[in-house]
ROSE-779892 format. One line per 3 residues: number of its first residue (from 1); their letters; for each residue x, y, z of C-alpha. Coordinates in nm, 4 decimals. Layout:
REM ROSE-779892
NUM) A) X Y Z; ...;
END
This chain:
REM ROSE-779892
1) MVH) -0.0044 0.0031 -0.0009; 0.1181 0.3441 -0.0820; 0.2107 0.5695 0.2202;
4) MNA) 0.0633 0.9069 0.1900; -0.0192 1.1435 0.4621; -0.3425 1.3364 0.4306;
7) PAK) -0.3246 1.7039 0.5576; -0.5166 1.7447 0.8922; -0.7841 1.9601 0.7278;
10) KLR) -0.8891 1.6736 0.5126; -0.9461 1.4539 0.8046; -1.3032 1.4173 0.9189;
13) SHQ) -1.2130 1.4747 1.2843; -1.0929 1.8213 1.1843; -1.4672 1.9268 1.1591;
16) WYG) -1.4752 1.8897 1.5397; -1.1257 2.0152 1.6354; -0.9940 2.2413 1.3657;
19) AEG) -1.2391 2.5373 1.3262; -1.2138 2.8700 1.5201; -1.5646 2.8776 1.6621;
22) LRS) -1.7102 2.8095 1.9967; -1.7961 2.4388 1.9343; -1.4306 2.3552 1.8369;
25) FSH) -1.3047 2.5448 2.1389; -1.5384 2.3328 2.3679; -1.4276 2.0101 2.1877;
28) RAR) -1.0672 2.0886 2.2478; -1.1160 2.1867 2.6072; -1.3294 1.8733 2.6765;
31) TRQ) -1.0505 1.6684 2.5198; -0.7883 1.8377 2.7669; -1.0550 1.7327 3.0353;
34) LGY) -0.9883 1.3749 2.9176; -0.6113 1.4129 2.9970; -0.4769 1.4470 2.6441;
37) LPE) -0.2325 1.7002 2.5169; -0.2921 1.8782 2.1864; 0.0254 1.7111 2.0524;
40) EHL) -0.1450 1.3578 2.1092; -0.4370 1.4094 1.8706; -0.4628 1.7335 1.6868;
43) GKP) -0.4017 1.6665 1.3177; -0.3776 1.2974 1.3613; -0.6149 1.0318 1.2416;
46) VIA) -0.8675 0.9438 1.5067; -0.9411 0.5846 1.5220; -1.2574 0.4513 1.6984;
49) VLN) -1.1872 0.1158 1.8608; -1.5268 -0.0508 1.8797; -1.5090 -0.3202 2.1422;
52) TWS) -1.7688 -0.5808 2.2113; -1.5922 -0.7119 2.5318; -1.8152 -0.7875 2.8303;
55) DIN) -1.8011 -1.0003 3.1439; -2.0937 -1.2326 3.0123; -1.9373 -1.3163 2.6675;
58) PCH) -1.6717 -1.5826 2.6813; -1.5892 -1.5409 2.3265; -1.4910 -1.1948 2.3711;
61) VHL) -1.3434 -1.1844 2.7358; -1.0052 -1.1261 2.6154; -1.1014 -0.8144 2.3897;
64) RDR) -1.0388 -0.5812 2.6869; -0.6699 -0.6698 2.6661; -0.6570 -0.6877 2.2831;
67) AQA) -0.7807 -0.3355 2.2602; -0.4684 -0.2265 2.4264; -0.2699 -0.3984 2.1365;
70) VKR) -0.4897 -0.2086 1.8742; -0.4261 0.1227 2.0346; -0.0591 0.0468 2.0497;
73) GVW) -0.0709 -0.0109 1.6679; -0.2776 0.3107 1.6263; -0.0186 0.5194 1.8174;
76) QAG) 0.2823 0.3556 1.6548; 0.1374 0.4559 1.3115; 0.0708 0.8068 1.4185;
79) GFP) -0.2887 0.7987 1.4938; -0.5044 0.8740 1.7949; -0.7335 0.5736 1.9320;
82) LEF) -1.0537 0.6194 2.1092; -1.2130 0.2947 2.2562; -1.5884 0.2725 2.2451;
85) PVS) -1.7876 0.0000 2.4214; -2.0583 -0.1346 2.2065; -2.3222 -0.4033 2.2466;
88) TLS) -2.1962 -0.7543 2.3238; -2.3865 -1.0339 2.1573; -2.3119 -1.3561 2.3611;
91) ETF) -2.4260 -1.6509 2.1671; -2.4409 -1.8506 2.4779; -2.6312 -1.6398 2.7244;
94) QKP) -2.8456 -1.3808 2.5313; -3.2140 -1.4948 2.4863; -3.4252 -1.5506 2.2888;
97) TPM) -3.1270 -1.5253 2.0596; -2.8623 -1.2649 1.9757; -2.9959 -1.2724 1.6317;
100) LYR) -3.2753 -1.0576 1.7632; -3.0273 -0.7899 1.8390; -2.7722 -0.8136 1.5493;
103) NLL) -2.9385 -0.5162 1.3749; -2.9417 -0.3150 1.6984; -2.5623 -0.3515 1.7217;
106) ALE) -2.5373 -0.2645 1.3470; -2.7462 0.0398 1.3994; -2.5305 0.1472 1.7044;
109) TEE) -2.2086 0.0918 1.5128; -2.3272 0.3024 1.2177; -2.4492 0.6014 1.4357;
112) LLR) -2.1645 0.5984 1.6667; -1.9178 0.6132 1.3821; -2.1164 0.9009 1.2210;
115) SYP) -2.1911 1.0876 1.5256; -1.8354 1.1187 1.6949; -1.5134 1.2939 1.5679;
118) VDG) -1.3632 0.9660 1.4168; -1.1842 0.9161 1.0885; -1.1752 0.5364 1.0862;
121) AVL) -1.2431 0.2382 1.2873; -1.1162 -0.0891 1.4267; -1.4095 -0.3346 1.4757;
124) MGG) -1.3475 -0.5880 1.7502; -1.5817 -0.8957 1.7590; -1.6152 -1.2679 1.6573;
127) CDK) -1.8977 -1.4390 1.8255; -2.1574 -1.5297 1.5696; -2.3667 -1.2086 1.5335;
130) STP) -2.1019 -0.9580 1.6102; -1.9016 -0.9977 1.3015; -2.1942 -0.9274 1.0589;
133) ALL) -2.3385 -0.6584 1.2769; -2.0113 -0.4584 1.2972; -1.9582 -0.4866 0.9422;
136) MGA) -2.3058 -0.4039 0.8454; -2.2923 -0.0761 1.0535; -1.9574 0.0159 0.9371;
139) ASA) -2.0494 -0.0478 0.5803; -2.3415 0.1985 0.6049; -2.1200 0.4556 0.7723;
142) DLP) -1.8482 0.4106 0.5077; -1.5323 0.4950 0.6968; -1.1884 0.3321 0.6650;
145) AVF) -1.2324 0.0221 0.8815; -1.0534 -0.2981 0.9898; -1.1961 -0.5936 1.1556;
148) VPA) -1.0199 -0.7667 1.4422; -1.1549 -1.1435 1.4808; -1.1741 -1.2574 1.8419;
151) GPM) -1.0195 -1.5876 1.7440; -1.0996 -1.9460 1.8311; -1.0596 -2.0850 2.1668;
154) LPG) -0.8022 -2.3786 2.2515; -0.9282 -2.7376 2.1559; -1.1270 -2.9270 2.4319;
157) HWR) -1.0047 -3.2422 2.6011; -1.1929 -3.5167 2.7860; -1.0642 -3.8677 2.8769;
160) GAV) -0.8187 -3.8702 2.5785; -1.0742 -3.7114 2.3197; -1.0146 -3.3923 2.1553;
163) LGS) -1.3389 -3.1859 2.1851; -1.4913 -2.9400 1.9426; -1.7190 -2.6898 2.1230;
166) GTD) -2.0710 -2.6970 2.0132; -2.0310 -3.0015 1.7856; -1.9284 -3.2331 2.0754;
169) MWK) -2.1990 -3.0792 2.3122; -2.4611 -3.1898 2.0827; -2.2969 -3.5448 2.0388;
172) YWD) -2.2613 -3.6130 2.3998; -2.5987 -3.4666 2.5001; -2.7661 -3.7267 2.2656;
175) DKR) -2.5239 -3.9894 2.4272; -2.6590 -3.8970 2.7599; -3.0307 -3.9095 2.6525;
178) AGL) -2.9559 -4.2451 2.4941; -2.8233 -4.3679 2.8338; -2.4599 -4.4196 2.7070;
181) IGD) -2.2928 -4.1754 2.9524; -2.4241 -4.0338 3.2779; -2.4092 -3.7231 3.5189;
184) CEM) -2.0491 -3.7882 3.6146; -1.9260 -3.7743 3.2586; -2.1277 -3.4727 3.1785;
187) TEL) -1.9963 -3.2873 3.4689; -1.6401 -3.3672 3.3476; -1.7283 -3.2468 3.0026;
190) ESG) -1.8558 -2.9157 3.1453; -1.4984 -2.8469 3.2485; -1.3268 -2.9835 2.9334;
193) LAR) -1.5321 -2.8519 2.6363; -1.4393 -2.4846 2.6613; -1.0727 -2.4305 2.7922;
196) SAG) -0.9865 -2.0638 2.7083; -1.1306 -1.7248 2.5808; -1.2356 -1.7256 2.2149;
199) HCM) -1.5244 -1.8329 2.0059; -1.5957 -2.1820 1.9145; -1.2983 -2.3666 1.7550;
202) TMG) -1.5021 -2.5782 1.5221; -1.5939 -2.4419 1.1643; -1.9280 -2.3107 1.3210;
205) TAS) -2.0744 -1.9669 1.2630; -1.7935 -1.7725 1.4350; -1.5159 -1.9200 1.2487;
208) TLT) -1.7207 -1.9249 0.9169; -1.7902 -1.5552 0.9428; -1.4570 -1.4371 1.0494;
211) AAA) -1.3094 -1.6317 0.7611; -1.5641 -1.4520 0.5376; -1.4487 -1.1249 0.6811;
214) EAL) -1.0874 -1.2277 0.5929; -1.2004 -1.3186 0.2361; -1.3910 -0.9983 0.2019;
217) GVT) -1.0450 -0.8218 0.2500; -1.1503 -0.6323 0.5713; -0.8931 -0.8178 0.8069;
220) VPG) -0.5093 -0.8204 0.8089; -0.3965 -1.1259 0.6434; -0.4255 -1.4616 0.8329;
223) ASS) -0.6220 -1.2879 1.1150; -0.9319 -1.5123 1.1116; -0.7813 -1.8436 1.2456;
226) IPA) -0.5146 -1.7161 1.5056; -0.6155 -1.8720 1.8484; -0.7585 -1.6253 2.0820;
229) VDS) -0.4973 -1.6701 2.3428; -0.1945 -1.6988 2.1144; 0.0587 -1.4195 2.1298;
232) GHD) 0.0151 -1.3902 1.7428; -0.3277 -1.2598 1.8185; -0.1857 -0.9556 2.0094;
235) RMA) 0.0528 -0.8921 1.7245; -0.2531 -0.9141 1.4726; -0.4467 -0.6612 1.6717;
238) ARA) -0.1596 -0.4236 1.6753; -0.1039 -0.4572 1.2979; -0.4792 -0.3813 1.2593;
241) GMT) -0.4474 -0.0618 1.4516; -0.1614 0.0344 1.2213; -0.3544 -0.0631 0.9132;
244) AVE) -0.6554 0.1601 1.0281; -0.4300 0.4650 1.0356; -0.2901 0.3862 0.6905;
247) LVR) -0.6422 0.3429 0.5494; -0.7436 0.6832 0.6771; -0.4417 0.8465 0.5339;
250) NDR) -0.5149 0.6886 0.1837; -0.8923 0.7446 0.2164; -0.9610 0.3767 0.1411;
253) RLS) -1.3128 0.3315 0.2727; -1.5067 0.0138 0.3188; -1.7021 0.1008 -0.0182;
256) RIL) -1.3798 0.0312 -0.2087; -1.3164 -0.3090 -0.0356; -1.6818 -0.4510 -0.0128;
259) TRE) -1.7512 -0.4929 -0.3781; -1.9616 -0.7315 -0.5707; -1.6296 -0.9422 -0.6243;
262) AFE) -1.5487 -0.9418 -0.2804; -1.8801 -1.1010 -0.1742; -1.8625 -1.3564 -0.4409;
265) DAV) -1.5220 -1.4437 -0.2854; -1.6634 -1.4569 0.0398; -1.9475 -1.6994 -0.0653;
268) TTV) -1.6935 -1.9202 -0.2407; -1.4772 -1.9268 0.0798; -1.7649 -2.0194 0.3000;
271) LGL) -1.8852 -2.2984 0.0733; -1.5244 -2.4252 0.0386; -1.4790 -2.4311 0.4103;
274) GGS) -1.7957 -2.6356 0.4671; -1.9156 -2.3411 0.6773; -2.2229 -2.2641 0.8730;
277) TNA) -2.5682 -2.2092 0.7053; -2.5961 -1.8857 0.9111; -2.3442 -1.7195 0.6775;
280) VIH) -2.6113 -1.7313 0.3997; -2.8321 -1.4871 0.5897; -2.5446 -1.2740 0.7222;
283) LIA) -2.3689 -1.2325 0.3945; -2.6726 -1.1387 0.2002; -2.7473 -0.8699 0.4855;
286) MAG) -2.3815 -0.7357 0.4847; -2.3945 -0.7249 0.0957; -2.7123 -0.5296 0.0940;
289) RAG) -2.5445 -0.2534 0.3150; -2.2713 -0.2357 0.0752; -2.5186 -0.1822 -0.2219;
292) VRL) -2.4533 -0.5329 -0.3582; -2.7532 -0.7607 -0.4240; -2.6588 -1.1197 -0.3076;
295) TLD) -2.9110 -1.3809 -0.3395; -2.9771 -1.7576 -0.2538; -2.9185 -1.8253 -0.6300;
298) DFD) -2.5787 -1.6878 -0.5871; -2.4899 -1.9294 -0.3190; -2.6359 -2.2271 -0.5105;
301) RIA) -2.4532 -2.1246 -0.8307; -2.1136 -2.0991 -0.6603; -2.1720 -2.4060 -0.4552;
304) RTV) -2.1672 -2.6091 -0.7744; -1.8101 -2.4777 -0.8636; -1.6172 -2.5114 -0.5437;
307) PVL) -1.5055 -2.8229 -0.3554; -1.5051 -2.8553 0.0298; -1.1336 -2.8539 0.1084;
310) ANV) -1.1361 -2.7937 0.4798; -1.1353 -3.1123 0.6861; -1.2641 -2.9195 1.0053;
313) RPG) -1.5442 -3.0241 1.2098; -1.8461 -3.0462 1.1808; -1.8545 -3.0464 0.7958;
316) GRT) -1.4983 -3.2250 0.8013; -1.4599 -3.5141 1.0124; -1.1167 -3.4647 1.1938;
319) YLM) -0.9618 -3.1308 1.2831; -1.0398 -2.7901 1.4731; -0.9387 -2.4413 1.4018;
322) EDF) -0.5985 -2.4511 1.5640; -0.4991 -2.7247 1.3397; -0.6416 -2.5261 1.0393;
325) HFA) -0.4483 -2.2228 1.1404; -0.1145 -2.4155 1.1596; -0.1819 -2.5927 0.8295;
328) GGL) -0.1790 -2.2528 0.6639; -0.4934 -2.0696 0.7619; -0.7173 -1.8877 0.5280;
331) PGF) -0.4238 -1.7640 0.3045; -0.3248 -2.1201 0.2538; -0.6736 -2.2352 0.1896;
334) LSR) -0.7309 -1.9566 -0.0629; -0.3973 -2.0437 -0.2325; -0.5643 -2.3720 -0.3410;
337) ITD) -0.8768 -2.1978 -0.5100; -0.7260 -1.8999 -0.6800; -0.8717 -1.9849 -1.0061;
340) LLH) -1.2250 -1.9252 -0.8438; -1.1408 -1.5740 -0.6904; -1.1318 -1.2236 -0.8189;
343) LDR) -0.7600 -1.1621 -0.7539; -0.7414 -0.8109 -0.8622; -0.9650 -0.6522 -0.6106;
346) PTV) -0.8211 -0.4538 -0.3155; -0.8057 -0.5446 0.0479; -0.7392 -0.3365 0.3551;
349) SYD) -0.3640 -0.4425 0.3426; -0.2802 -0.4693 -0.0126; -0.3817 -0.3236 -0.3598;
352) TLR) -0.4785 -0.6684 -0.4773; -0.5857 -0.9990 -0.3293; -0.3314 -1.1613 -0.5619;
355) EQL) -0.0543 -0.9650 -0.3885; -0.1889 -1.0552 -0.0495; -0.1855 -1.4338 -0.1170;
358) EGA) 0.1608 -1.4280 -0.2717; 0.3705 -1.6905 -0.0898; 0.0845 -1.8544 0.0905;
361) QVH) 0.1302 -2.2189 0.1439; -0.0493 -2.5234 0.2820; 0.1522 -2.7455 0.5330;
364) DDD) -0.0887 -3.0232 0.6008; -0.2780 -3.1795 0.3034; -0.5134 -3.3733 0.5308;
367) VIR) -0.6282 -3.0496 0.7138; -0.6591 -2.8307 0.4004; -0.7203 -3.0724 0.1164;
370) PRG) -0.5829 -3.0546 -0.2318; -0.8109 -3.0310 -0.5236; -0.7855 -3.3896 -0.6089;
373) NPV) -0.8862 -3.5111 -0.2701; -1.1650 -3.2925 -0.1307; -1.3823 -3.3537 0.1758;
376) ASE) -1.6816 -3.3089 -0.0738; -1.6952 -3.2388 -0.4367; -1.9168 -2.9378 -0.4107;
379) GGV) -1.9836 -2.6548 -0.1681; -2.1149 -2.7550 0.1824; -2.4548 -2.5724 0.1534;
382) AVL) -2.7388 -2.6454 -0.0804; -3.0321 -2.4097 -0.1703; -3.3642 -2.5807 -0.1898;
385) RGN) -3.6958 -2.4634 -0.3764; -4.0459 -2.6216 -0.3758; -4.3887 -2.5671 -0.2788;
388) LCP) -4.2878 -2.5976 0.0915; -4.0305 -2.3114 0.0533; -4.1095 -2.0867 -0.2405;
391) DGA) -3.8598 -1.8309 -0.1370; -3.6088 -2.0914 -0.0628; -3.4534 -2.3044 0.2272;
394) VIK) -3.1046 -2.4151 0.2923; -2.9448 -2.7474 0.4143; -2.5774 -2.8211 0.5118;
397) HIA) -2.5839 -3.1479 0.3310; -2.2212 -3.2477 0.3925; -2.3056 -3.2752 0.7762;
400) AEP) -2.5983 -3.5023 0.7023; -2.6233 -3.8801 0.6721; -2.6058 -3.9445 0.2978;
403) RLL) -2.9158 -4.1832 0.3152; -3.1301 -3.9019 0.4003; -3.0385 -3.6617 0.1231;
406) KHT) -3.3216 -3.8126 -0.0838; -3.6013 -3.9143 0.1564; -3.9864 -3.9079 0.1618;
409) GPA) -4.1554 -3.9467 0.5004; -4.4683 -3.8403 0.7051; -4.4628 -3.5096 0.8884;
412) VVF) -4.4774 -3.4874 1.2631; -4.5607 -3.1139 1.3262; -4.4654 -2.9072 1.6223;
415) DDY) -4.6291 -2.5534 1.6563; -4.3612 -2.4250 1.8822; -4.0297 -2.5057 2.0286;
418) KAM) -4.1531 -2.5268 2.3905; -4.4233 -2.7753 2.2925; -4.1684 -2.9775 2.1005;
421) QRT) -3.9411 -3.0026 2.3927; -4.2287 -3.1286 2.6183; -4.3458 -3.3904 2.3837;
424) IDD) -4.0659 -3.5138 2.1528; -4.0058 -3.8240 2.3665; -4.3741 -3.9178 2.3945;
427) PAL) -4.4240 -4.2630 2.2224; -4.7694 -4.1624 2.1444; -4.6489 -3.9517 1.8619;
430) GIT) -4.5596 -4.2493 1.6756; -4.2250 -4.1021 1.5557; -4.0128 -4.3400 1.3624;
433) ADS) -3.6668 -4.2970 1.1900; -3.8532 -4.2202 0.8637; -4.0595 -3.9388 1.0056;
436) VLV) -4.0078 -3.5815 0.8911; -3.9942 -3.3634 1.2008; -4.1334 -3.0113 1.1378;
439) LRG) -4.1101 -2.7068 1.3507; -4.2759 -2.3789 1.2792; -4.3203 -2.0536 1.4581;
442) AGP) -3.9542 -2.0173 1.4745; -3.8578 -1.7725 1.1906; -3.7570 -1.4008 1.2064;
445) KGG) -4.0889 -1.2826 1.3335; -4.2106 -1.5964 1.4957; -3.9104 -1.7025 1.7027;
448) PGM) -3.8834 -1.4065 1.7700; -3.5402 -1.3521 1.5975; -3.5079 -1.6810 1.4299;
451) PEY) -3.3442 -1.8835 1.7177; -3.1086 -2.1657 1.6517; -3.3935 -2.4359 1.7081;
454) GML) -3.3397 -2.6194 1.3768; -3.1387 -2.9110 1.4974; -3.4603 -3.0621 1.6598;
457) PIP) -3.3780 -3.3427 1.9135; -3.4112 -3.6925 1.8065; -3.6678 -3.8802 2.0255;
460) GHL) -3.5093 -4.0810 2.3115; -3.6356 -4.4108 2.2037; -3.4849 -4.3757 1.8625;
463) LRQ) -3.1535 -4.2498 2.0112; -3.1572 -4.5772 2.2116; -3.2019 -4.7725 1.9000;
466) GVR) -2.9019 -4.6089 1.7459; -3.0619 -4.3433 1.5396; -2.8431 -4.0298 1.5094;
469) DMV) -2.9887 -3.8376 1.2218; -3.3536 -3.7593 1.0855; -3.4873 -3.5242 0.8276;
472) RIS) -3.5958 -3.1976 1.0057; -3.7582 -2.9088 0.8604; -3.8091 -2.5510 1.0157;
475) DAR) -3.8183 -2.1757 0.9611; -3.5576 -2.1512 1.2266; -3.1643 -2.1435 1.1976;
478) MSG) -2.9255 -2.3901 1.3666; -2.5917 -2.3563 1.5343; -2.3070 -2.3704 1.2873;
481) TSY) -2.1456 -2.6220 1.5118; -2.4387 -2.8472 1.4515; -2.4979 -3.1296 1.2142;
484) GAC) -2.7661 -3.3536 1.0654; -3.0168 -3.3579 0.7841; -3.1632 -3.0265 0.8963;
487) VLH) -3.3595 -2.7991 0.6405; -3.3423 -2.4372 0.7557; -3.4510 -2.0945 0.6888;
490) VAP) -3.7791 -2.1924 0.5191; -3.9116 -1.8810 0.3534; -4.1533 -1.7316 0.3910;
493) ESY) -4.1801 -1.8371 0.7588; -4.4977 -1.9845 0.9141; -4.5681 -1.6865 1.1277;
496) VGG) -4.6516 -1.4718 0.8147; -4.8564 -1.7452 0.6538; -4.5853 -1.9210 0.4594;
499) PLA) -4.6625 -2.2782 0.3299; -4.5035 -2.4243 0.6529; -4.8017 -2.2969 0.8395;
502) LVR) -5.0311 -2.5342 0.6329; -4.8497 -2.8556 0.6985; -5.0364 -3.1199 0.8972;
505) TGD) -4.9137 -3.4309 1.0839; -4.9241 -3.7232 0.8372; -4.8556 -3.5239 0.5239;
508) LIT) -4.5828 -3.6642 0.3079; -4.2674 -3.4468 0.2458; -3.9878 -3.5269 -0.0023;
511) LDV) -3.6303 -3.3736 0.0496; -3.4134 -3.4382 -0.2527; -3.0913 -3.2459 -0.2235;
514) DAR) -2.9478 -3.3400 -0.5605; -3.2640 -3.1875 -0.7270; -3.2512 -2.9098 -0.4812;
517) SLH) -3.6174 -2.9799 -0.4027; -3.8378 -2.9783 -0.0922; -4.1987 -3.0843 -0.1795;
520) LHV) -4.5156 -3.1111 0.0353; -4.7261 -3.3843 -0.1198; -5.0709 -3.2023 -0.0662;
523) GDE) -5.2782 -3.0779 -0.3600; -5.3056 -2.7102 -0.4416; -5.6726 -2.7036 -0.3801;
526) ELE) -5.6386 -2.8595 -0.0271; -5.3487 -2.6116 0.0517; -5.5786 -2.3293 -0.0483;
529) RRR) -5.8568 -2.4543 0.1860; -5.6007 -2.4693 0.4634; -5.4707 -2.1240 0.3749;
532) VAW) -5.8231 -1.9799 0.3993; -5.8819 -2.1386 0.7303; -5.5393 -2.0160 0.8785;
535) TPP) -5.5457 -1.7562 1.1492; -5.2451 -1.5197 1.1912; -5.0785 -1.5693 1.5322;
538) PAR) -5.0919 -1.2644 1.7842; -4.8276 -1.0064 1.7916; -4.5173 -1.1075 1.9966;
541) YER) -4.4658 -0.7623 2.1401; -4.6799 -0.4664 2.2567; -4.4040 -0.2182 2.3232;
544) GYG) -4.0353 -0.1595 2.3120; -3.7618 -0.2693 2.0607; -3.9736 -0.5886 1.9826;
547) VLY) -4.2257 -0.3765 1.8076; -3.9660 -0.2040 1.6018; -3.8096 -0.5262 1.5230;
550) NGQ) -4.1357 -0.6905 1.4131; -4.2273 -0.4098 1.2053; -3.9028 -0.3771 1.0121;
553) ITQ) -3.7371 -0.7303 0.9855; -3.7217 -0.9005 0.6397; -3.7238 -1.2583 0.5783;
556) ADT) -3.4350 -1.5077 0.5803; -3.3920 -1.5124 0.1972; -3.3236 -1.1374 0.2085;
559) GCD) -3.0893 -1.1345 0.5069; -3.3223 -1.0575 0.8022; -3.2033 -0.6802 0.8119;
562) FEF) -3.4316 -0.3931 0.9051; -3.6125 -0.2517 0.5987; -3.5262 0.1109 0.6984;
565) LAR) -3.1486 0.0237 0.7489; -3.1255 -0.1923 0.4204; -3.2659 0.0710 0.1837;
568) PGH) -3.0443 0.2860 -0.0044; -3.0242 0.6561 0.0649; -2.7834 0.9340 0.1696;
571) VPD) -2.7384 1.0199 0.5433; -2.5224 1.3323 0.5852; -2.2615 1.3877 0.8437;
574) PYT) -2.3628 1.5787 1.1538; -2.3223 1.9533 1.1609; -2.0390 2.0126 1.4162;
577) G) -2.0386 2.3942 1.4610;
END
């Protein structure tokens, strides 16, 4: 990147500090109140450090310290850092789901960057919803910005087994329900599953989306896979701070980075990693904020061109993110699919992605497979169409038992998640291994917030018989660490009267992944009779943020953004005088 100092009067922060009027006098005086000398900040790029740290977010608990490394880098490059606390979206603890609040953090990010005297930003996140939220808001504000991924936690360990957070939680919980392990084993697992700060170390939603951010070009090279507690993570954070100052000096805004080509490369990356289905919703929303129209059809088209090369659980069978990092990380992975990428687009660190990937290597061919020995021959997510999902649905088919990828069975319908939890083990329901479990009322409005309910539990009597996968269909999402033949994101959702609302127990449903089809075997006339008899559910909220959410949220196929945030339009900088 060319080094070029911008005159102070060109800096956005100059509007606050550089004029001769009363307001600028006040701004300078109040900055002295904060304890800063004029020489520390006047005429220097002011970098906002947006930190999603909190005491209740284990994925981000180390970001309080990492912010100091970011500031160190900003100071070293001649900038002036200001740290801002922003909403923390803790996947583990926030209910009903942090997806309900993704757009709130995006709105907070946008308005904070717009309303304060900052010239650029470093965005610190990584737990599932924080990555898209920060990038959505920053894209709307369109300042120079760098993303700092929180990094994966250390691998888990238990009785000689290497554990993957999330993925092994689901596995051992089913083992407990099947009577294979007991309370003592589960107590040990509680202390062995998550051993350090950082997000899930499987290729779940967190690792998928931080990899997507790196593929988009908004992180420093190699950032997305560095373990959270590795000293390299500190160095990466400092480099991000330095890069943010460079971006301001070169006026390289996010709009120059987040192009159509960048989003296509991010989709290619996600699919080639065998990444989380959640990335479909988030990338569509992120692209929309950047003025790029990304659709389900783009995912399905690209999926047919890219093999899955990352042998990382749950899409792969063996390794975790630390293995992926030391095998070459995302630069090594991308070096194996360069023919599928747009190499001449810019990133935050280089003039072209081609230049950024120069010298990238893979050091373990079983972790990052060569093209001739893929984990799967095509991308890890398939987009389905049919009379049950006219606006689309998705399935992570590489994480399902192959026998279920073409399957017809009778539906067993649950109207809400609580009812399903109460009754799923009831033998009177007559659920067999061939049944198709259907959950409705769990979409963007119905959930509310589209919770990760899509990996419906298998009935206990089937678990005890050795059944570990069934076809499951919902308008919900599922954790990126999950697995199974789970059809997700059915659109439109049942809450707004989508066809899922009309399914009845006993109806036959066919899933055919090769044909990209999901079909309800009920005639059009009967479906119309059911539609006429259908009654819309009552409103979820009577006041507060929930009312805003319910009135503005879009459906899964368009990214679940707020309509008033997703729409194009100019927003002026505030008057500072």
